[in-house]
C-alpha positions in Angstrom: 23.2 -17.8 75.3 23.4 -18.5 71.8 26.0 -21.4 71.1 28.6 -21.4 68.5 29.6 -24.3 66.1 32.9 -25.8 65.7 34.3 -27.0 62.6 36.2 -30.2 63.7 35.2 -31.8 60.4 37.4 -29.2 58.7 40.3 -29.7 60.9 40.5 -33.5 60.0 39.8 -32.6 56.2 42.7 -30.2 55.9 45.0 -32.6 57.8 45.8 -30.6 60.8 47.4 -31.9 63.8 45.5 -32.4 66.8 47.6 -35.1 68.4 48.2 -35.2 72.0 45.9 -34.3 74.8 47.9 -31.0 75.7 47.1 -29.7 72.1 43.3 -30.3 72.1 41.2 -27.4 71.6 39.3 -26.6 75.0 36.6 -24.0 74.5 36.1 -21.5 77.2 32.4 -21.5 76.7 31.0 -24.3 78.7 28.0 -24.9 76.3 30.2 -24.5 73.0 28.8 -27.1 70.6 31.3 -29.1 68.7 28.8 -30.3 66.0 25.1 -30.2 65.4 23.9 -33.5 63.5 20.6 -32.7 61.9 18.2 -35.5 60.9 18.6 -36.0 57.1 15.6 -36.6 54.7 16.1 -38.9 51.9 14.7 -36.2 49.4 17.3 -33.7 50.6 19.0 -32.5 47.5 22.5 -33.0 49.4 21.5 -36.7 50.2 20.4 -37.2 46.6 23.8 -35.9 45.1 25.8 -37.5 47.6 24.3 -40.9 46.5 24.9 -40.0 43.1 28.4 -39.0 43.3 29.2 -42.2 45.4 28.0 -44.0 42.6 29.6 -42.2 39.7 32.1 -39.5 40.8 32.6 -36.7 38.2 33.2 -32.9 38.2 29.8 -31.9 37.3 28.2 -33.7 40.4 31.2 -32.7 42.6 30.7 -28.9 41.7 26.8 -29.1 42.4 27.3 -31.0 45.6 30.0 -28.7 46.8 28.0 -25.5 45.9 25.0 -27.0 47.9 27.4 -27.6 51.0 28.4 -24.0 50.8 25.0 -22.7 50.6 23.9 -24.7 53.6 27.1 -23.4 55.4 25.9 -19.9 54.9 21.9 -20.3 55.5 22.3 -22.5 58.5 25.6 -20.9 59.8 27.1 -24.4 59.8 30.8 -24.0 59.0 31.5 -27.6 58.9 29.7 -27.7 55.6 32.6 -25.4 54.2 35.0 -28.2 55.2 33.1 -30.9 53.5 32.7 -28.8 50.3 36.8 -28.3 50.4 37.4 -32.0 51.0 35.2 -33.0 48.1 36.7 -30.6 45.6 40.4 -31.0 46.4 41.1 -33.9 44.2 39.4 -32.1 41.2 41.1 -28.7 41.9 44.5 -30.7 41.6 43.7 -31.7 38.2 45.2 -29.7 35.3 41.9 -29.2 33.7 39.5 -28.5 36.5 36.1 -27.1 35.3 35.1 -23.6 35.8 32.4 -24.8 38.2 35.0 -26.4 40.3 37.2 -23.3 40.6 34.2 -21.3 41.2 33.1 -23.1 44.2 36.6 -23.5 45.6 37.1 -19.8 45.1 34.0 -19.0 47.0 35.3 -20.9 49.9 38.7 -19.2 49.9 37.2 -15.7 49.7 34.9 -16.8 52.6 38.1 -17.3 54.5 39.4 -13.9 53.4 42.0 -15.5 51.0 41.3 -13.0 48.4 44.3 -13.6 46.4 43.8 -17.5 46.2 40.2 -16.9 45.3 41.4 -14.6 42.3 43.8 -17.0 41.1 41.2 -19.5 40.7 38.7 -17.2 39.2 41.2 -15.9 36.8 41.7 -19.6 35.7 38.0 -20.0 35.3 37.6 -17.1 33.1 40.6 -17.9 31.0 39.1 -21.4 30.4 35.8 -19.8 29.5 35.5 -16.0 29.0 31.8 -16.3 29.0 31.5 -17.7 32.6 29.3 -15.2 34.2 29.4 -16.5 37.7 33.2 -16.5 37.5 33.2 -12.9 36.4 30.6 -11.8 38.8 32.6 -13.4 41.8 35.8 -12.1 40.5 34.2 -8.4 40.2 32.8 -8.6 43.7 36.2 -9.9 45.2 37.9 -6.9 43.5 35.5 -4.4 44.8 36.0 -5.8 48.4 39.7 -5.2 47.8 39.1 -1.7 47.0 40.1 -2.1 43.2 36.4 -1.2 41.9 37.7 0.3 38.7 39.2 -3.1 37.5 35.9 -4.9 38.0 34.3 -2.9 35.4 35.0 -5.2 32.5 33.7 -8.4 34.4 30.4 -6.4 35.0 30.2 -5.6 31.4 30.7 -9.3 30.6 28.0 -10.5 33.1 25.5 -8.0 31.4 26.5 -9.3 28.0 25.9 -12.8 29.1 22.2 -12.0 29.6 22.4 -11.8 33.3 21.0 -8.2 33.3 20.0 -7.9 37.0 23.2 -9.3 38.5 25.2 -7.2 35.9 23.3 -4.1 36.9 24.1 -4.4 40.6 27.7 -5.2 39.8 28.0 -1.9 37.8 26.3 -0.1 40.5 29.2 -1.3 42.9 31.7 0.0 40.7 29.9 3.4 40.1 29.5 3.7 43.9 33.0 3.1 44.6 34.4 5.3 42.0 33.1 8.7 42.6 29.7 8.3 41.0 27.5 7.7 44.0 24.3 9.5 42.8 24.4 7.5 39.4 24.9 4.0 41.1 21.8 4.9 43.4 19.8 5.9 40.4 20.7 2.6 38.8 19.7 0.5 41.6 16.6 2.5 42.3 15.4 1.8 38.7 16.4 -1.9 38.9 14.5 -2.4 42.1 11.3 -0.4 40.9 11.3 -2.6 37.9 11.7 -5.7 39.9 8.9 -4.8 42.3 6.7 -4.1 39.3 7.5 -7.5 37.8 6.8 -9.1 41.2 3.2 -7.4 41.5 2.7 -8.6 38.0 3.5 -12.2 38.9 0.7 -12.4 41.4 -1.5 -12.4 38.1 0.6 -13.6 35.4 3.9 -15.6 34.7 6.0 -12.6 35.3 9.7 -13.2 36.2 10.2 -11.2 39.4 13.7 -10.1 40.6 15.3 -13.0 42.5 15.2 -12.7 46.2 19.1 -13.0 46.4 19.6 -10.1 43.8 16.9 -8.0 45.2 18.5 -8.4 48.7 21.9 -7.6 47.4 20.5 -4.4 45.5 18.8 -3.3 48.6 22.0 -3.8 50.8 24.0 -2.0 48.4 21.4 1.0 48.1 21.4 1.0 51.9 25.1 1.5 51.9 25.0 4.2 49.3 22.3 6.1 51.4 24.5 5.6 54.5 27.5 7.2 53.0 25.7 10.3 51.7 24.3 10.7 55.3 20.7 9.6 55.1 20.8 6.9 58.1 17.0 6.8 58.2 16.8 5.8 54.4 19.7 3.2 55.0 17.9 1.6 57.9 14.8 1.2 55.9 16.4 -0.3 52.9 18.3 -2.7 55.1 15.1 -3.9 56.9 13.7 -4.6 53.3 17.0 -6.4 52.5 16.8 -8.6 55.6 13.2 -9.4 54.9 14.5 -10.6 51.4 17.4 -12.5 52.6 17.0 -13.2 56.2 20.0 -15.5 56.4 22.4 -12.8 55.1 24.7 -12.0 58.1 26.3 -8.9 56.3 23.0 -7.2 56.1 22.1 -8.0 59.8 25.6 -6.5 60.7 25.1 -3.5 58.8 21.6 -3.0 60.3 23.0 -3.8 63.7 25.7 -1.0 63.1 23.1 1.6 62.3 20.8 0.8 65.3 23.8 1.0 67.7 24.8 4.3 66.2 21.2 5.8 67.0 21.2 4.3 70.4 18.7 1.2 69.6 20.7 -1.1 71.6 18.2 -3.6 72.5 16.8 -3.9 68.9 20.4 -4.1 67.8 20.9 -7.2 70.0 17.7 -8.7 68.5 19.0 -8.2 65.0 22.1 -10.4 65.7 20.5 -12.8 67.9 21.0 -16.0 65.8 22.2 -19.4 66.7 25.9 -20.0 65.9 26.7 -16.5 65.1 29.8 -15.5 63.4 32.6 -13.5 64.5 31.0 -10.2 62.8 27.8 -10.8 64.8 29.5 -11.5 68.1 31.5 -8.3 67.8 28.6 -6.3 67.3 26.5 -8.2 69.9 29.5 -7.6 72.3 29.5 -3.7 71.5 25.9 -3.4 72.2 26.2 -5.3 75.6 29.1 -3.1 76.7 27.2 0.0 76.0 24.2 -1.6 77.9 26.5 -2.9 80.7 24.9 -6.2 80.0 26.4 -9.0 82.0 26.2 -11.3 79.0 29.2 -9.5 77.6 31.6 -12.2 79.3 30.0 -14.9 77.7 30.0 -13.4 74.3 33.7 -12.6 74.8 34.5 -16.2 75.6 32.4 -17.4 72.4 34.3 -15.0 70.1 37.6 -16.1 71.9 36.8 -19.8 71.1 36.0 -19.0 67.6 39.2 -17.1 66.7 41.4 -19.5 68.7 39.9 -22.4 66.4 40.5 -20.4 63.5 44.1 -19.7 64.4 44.7 -23.3 65.2 43.6 -24.2 61.6 46.1 -21.6 60.3 43.3 -19.7 58.6 43.7 -16.0 57.7 42.4 -14.1 60.6 39.1 -12.1 60.6 41.0 -9.0 61.1 37.9 -6.6 60.7 36.2 -8.3 63.6 39.2 -8.4 65.8 39.6 -4.7 65.1 36.1 -3.9 65.9 36.3 -5.8 69.3 39.5 -4.1 70.3 38.2 -0.6 69.4 34.5 -0.9 70.6 34.6 -3.4 73.4 38.2 -3.4 74.9 38.9 0.3 74.2 42.4 -0.7 73.1 43.4 1.9 70.4 46.9 0.7 69.7 45.7 -2.9 69.0 42.5 -1.6 67.1 44.6 0.6 64.7 47.2 -2.2 63.9 44.4 -4.6 63.3 42.5 -2.1 61.2 45.5 -1.2 59.1 46.4 -4.7 58.3 42.6 -5.3 57.6 42.7 -2.2 55.2 45.5 -3.9 53.4 43.1 -6.5 52.1 39.6 -5.3 52.5 38.3 -1.8 51.8 34.5 -1.9 51.9 32.5 1.0 53.7 33.0 -0.8 57.2 36.7 -1.1 56.6 37.5 2.4 55.6 35.4 3.6 58.4 37.0 1.4 60.8 40.6 2.6 60.0 39.4 6.2 60.2 37.9 5.7 63.6 40.9 3.7 65.0 43.3 6.3 63.6 41.2 9.1 65.4 41.1 7.1 68.7 45.1 6.7 68.5 45.5 10.4 67.2 47.5 8.9 64.3 47.5 11.3 61.6 49.4 9.3 59.0 47.0 6.5 59.4 44.0 8.9 58.6 45.9 10.3 55.7 46.1 6.7 54.4 42.3 6.6 54.3 42.1 10.1 52.8 44.6 9.5 50.1 42.9 6.2 49.2 39.6 8.1 48.9 40.8 10.8 46.8 42.7 8.2 44.5 39.4 6.2 43.9 36.9 8.8 44.2 35.4 6.9 47.2 32.7 8.9 48.8 31.7 8.9 52.4 30.1 11.8 54.3 30.8 10.3 57.5 34.4 10.2 57.1 34.2 13.7 55.4 32.6 15.4 58.2 34.8 14.0 61.0 37.8 14.8 59.0 36.8 18.4 58.6 
């Protein structure tokens, strides 16, 4: 059984009370790891920046070091690095003239915790300070798309393109198009970008050509898969997701989406392999549990305990709950339609990506709640969001 990581470091950094033996966190999983402390090489970029910052603290170094912490938190699934980054940023964020780089990294941490409103406030400040800040613009556009406000992201995507970040700006625009009734145009745009990027990658083997960065290529492939899935081509979506996973193997969103498709076509053992990672997130655990339930796998009880420990600790830190994952578990593992619908509705109020829209529709059908289903269909009409799966089940 894969073990989870606790972020005890964050708890102390955020000043949460853990006093008293009766209040201590006691995980249900017996092999729940509190912290894994890897050996640190002196040439590790984090070590280098930590030493530089200790000698001469400044905003530039703080932002760069915090960004590395956040990257490591994601790639190694070590959530304690989020806490380390936030502790480092706190005194700088509190300053009246915090740099755009400081605000961007802090906003990234907040959106990772699903505090989208807090992230947008910081990003608004960064853009107001420097309208040419492409990083802040791109992140703000992405948060708005996640919130289901894609039309509002168009100006930020244009600004990213104008800054010279043509690849990222193109994917940004494709997100907007794909969420506002122009799915075919969005797919065509990404297809052109990926074909051009693959051509540059082939040329790079013989010359100094600038290939599409792996992170952007993985993002474009993931988005293309979402579009293919929404128009009903699951086979193409699966192929694109496999390419995306090869380009960005640490991206849990890609793995979650691929797992969902594999479960849908009954490839349950393969689905388990896709989410078999050390220190899995709540999203990966919810999907592992769903596959295990369908397989009648005895490992389900251990997965349930892991997920309980993770959500319990997040609750103790007063973090915004991961409503999507809790709703998925309630619907697909516990079969609790009432709780699933309540969670899915609350989740839909803040997140409106494909998985969130479908989740609310599924929960509404499971409960037989026509009003909740109408909430989905009304939003789709208003935004132009297209999804063949929802259209077919609604008909």
